C-alpha positions in Angstrom: 0.0 0.0 0.0 1.2 3.5 -0.8 0.1 6.4 1.3 -0.1 10.0 0.1 -0.5 13.1 2.4 -3.0 15.3 0.5 -2.8 18.0 3.2 1.0 18.3 3.4 0.9 22.0 2.4 -1.1 22.6 5.6 1.4 20.7 7.7 -1.3 18.1 8.5 -0.2 14.6 9.5 -0.9 11.6 7.3 -3.8 9.4 8.5 -3.1 5.7 8.9 -5.3 3.2 7.1 -5.4 1.3 10.4 -7.2 4.2 12.1 -9.7 4.3 9.3 -10.4 0.5 9.4 -10.5 0.5 13.2 -13.3 3.1 13.1 -15.2 1.2 10.4 -14.9 -2.0 12.4 -16.5 -0.2 15.3 -19.6 0.1 13.1 -21.7 2.9 11.7 -25.4 2.1 12.3 -27.5 3.4 9.5 -30.8 3.4 11.3 -32.6 6.7 12.0 -31.5 8.3 15.3 -28.3 6.3 15.4 -26.0 9.3 15.7 -26.2 12.8 17.2 -26.9 15.7 14.8 -28.6 15.7 11.5 -29.7 13.6 9.7 -29.4 11.4 12.7 -27.9 8.4 10.9 -24.9 7.4 8.7 -25.5 6.8 5.0 -23.3 4.9 2.6 -23.4 5.7 -1.1 -22.3 3.5 -4.0 -21.3 5.0 -7.4 -21.4 2.8 -10.5 -20.9 3.4 -14.2 -23.8 3.6 -16.6 -23.6 2.1 -20.0 -23.0 5.6 -21.5 -20.1 6.1 -19.2 -21.9 8.5 -16.9 -22.1 8.1 -13.1 -24.9 6.5 -11.2 -25.1 7.1 -7.4 -27.4 5.5 -4.8 -27.7 5.3 -1.1 -27.1 1.7 0.0 -27.1 -0.2 3.3 -23.4 -1.1 3.2 -21.5 -2.7 6.0 -17.8 -3.1 6.8 -16.9 -6.7 7.2 -13.8 -8.8 6.8 -11.7 -5.8 5.7 -14.1 -4.5 3.0 -17.4 -2.8 2.3 -20.3 -5.1 1.4 -23.6 -3.9 -0.1 -26.8 -5.4 -1.5 -28.6 -4.7 -4.8 -31.3 -6.3 -6.9 -29.9 -7.7 -10.1 -32.5 -5.8 -12.2 -31.8 -2.4 -10.7 -29.7 0.0 -12.6 -26.9 -0.4 -10.0 -27.1 -4.2 -10.4 -27.1 -4.0 -14.2 -24.2 -1.6 -14.1 -22.1 -3.8 -11.8 -22.8 -6.9 -14.0 -21.5 -5.0 -17.0 -18.7 -3.1 -15.3 -17.6 -3.9 -11.7 -15.8 -0.6 -11.1 -17.5 1.4 -8.4 -16.9 3.4 -5.3 -18.5 3.5 -1.8 -18.5 6.7 0.3 -19.3 7.4 3.9 -19.1 10.2 6.3 -18.6 9.4 10.0 -17.8 11.9 12.8 -14.0 11.4 12.4 -13.7 11.5 8.6 -15.2 11.5 5.1 -14.2 8.4 3.2 -14.3 7.2 -0.4 -13.1 3.7 -1.3 -12.8 2.9 -5.0 -12.3 -0.5 -6.6 -14.1 -3.5 -8.2 -17.2 -5.2 -6.9 -17.3 -9.0 -6.8 -20.3 -11.1 -6.0 -20.4 -12.8 -2.6 -21.5 -16.4 -2.8 -21.8 -19.6 -0.7 -20.4 -19.7 2.8 -19.1 -16.2 2.6 -22.6 -15.0 1.7 -23.9 -16.7 4.8 -21.3 -14.9 6.9 -22.3 -11.5 5.4 -26.0 -12.2 6.0 -25.3 -13.1 9.6 -23.4 -9.8 10.0 -26.4 -7.9 8.6 -28.7 -9.6 11.1 -26.4 -9.2 14.1 -25.2 -5.6 13.5 -27.9 -3.9 11.4 -31.1 -5.8 12.5 -31.8 -6.7 8.9 -33.2 -10.3 8.8 -31.2 -11.4 5.7 -31.1 -15.1 4.9 -29.3 -16.9 2.1 -31.8 -18.2 -0.5 -31.9 -21.8 -1.8 -29.5 -21.0 -4.7 -26.8 -19.9 -2.2 -25.9 -17.0 -4.4 -28.4 -14.3 -3.1 -30.2 -13.2 0.0 -33.8 -12.6 0.9 -35.6 -10.9 3.8 -39.0 -9.8 4.8 -38.1 -6.2 3.9 -35.3 -4.2 2.2 -34.6 -0.7 1.0 -37.1 0.7 -1.5 -34.4 1.1 -4.1 -33.1 -2.5 -4.0 -35.8 -4.0 -6.2 -37.6 -7.3 -5.5 -35.8 -10.2 -3.9 -33.6 -12.1 -4.2 -30.7 -9.6 -3.8 -27.1 -9.9 -4.7 -24.4 -9.1 -2.2 -21.2 -7.4 -3.5 -17.8 -7.0 -1.9 -15.8 -3.9 -2.9 -12.2 -5.0 -3.5 -10.4 -1.7 -2.9 -7.8 -0.3 -5.4 -7.6 3.1 -3.7 -9.2 5.2 -1.0 -9.1 8.8 0.3 -10.2 10.3 3.6 -10.6 13.9 4.9 -10.2 14.0 8.6 -13.0 16.1 10.3 -11.5 16.2 13.8 -8.1 17.3 15.1 -5.4 17.1 13.9 -7.4 17.2 10.6 -5.8 16.2 7.3 -6.4 14.4 4.1 -4.8 11.1 2.9 -5.0 8.9 -0.1 -4.1 5.2 -0.2 -3.3 3.0 -3.2 -3.6 -0.7 -2.6 
């Protein structure tokens, strides 16, 4: 991994990727009222690439698990179709300590790994995800309105780069290339 100090001209220190991942592992509950201030929750956003090369951005219920962001989408949604055609994407999140964008390639989560991600959604997010009979998608009694009908695919973002802007002292901005 290469680390770049984007705030060097301000004499700001470089952030460590370890402090970022430690914060993500602590969780970022996306339910209403889960944090102080407005809007009272954390939101993750995924950016995909439309067929014409333009960007497509949606809020998603992403989680940090096993060193990567994971997120759910219906295969017939624009996001799902975009990822099937071109797996390049980015996930962004703002937490109290920093704003973060992670760029990379989405890969489908299947089999035993899918069961582990579904269990994490149940335990940490309260979303009752279960692996379907095909063992390549999840179902639940409810999901986000933008996810499309079940079953839903789960993707893991394999990071190629990330950047963060630190929102608390000592402040700073850092980019990582993996």
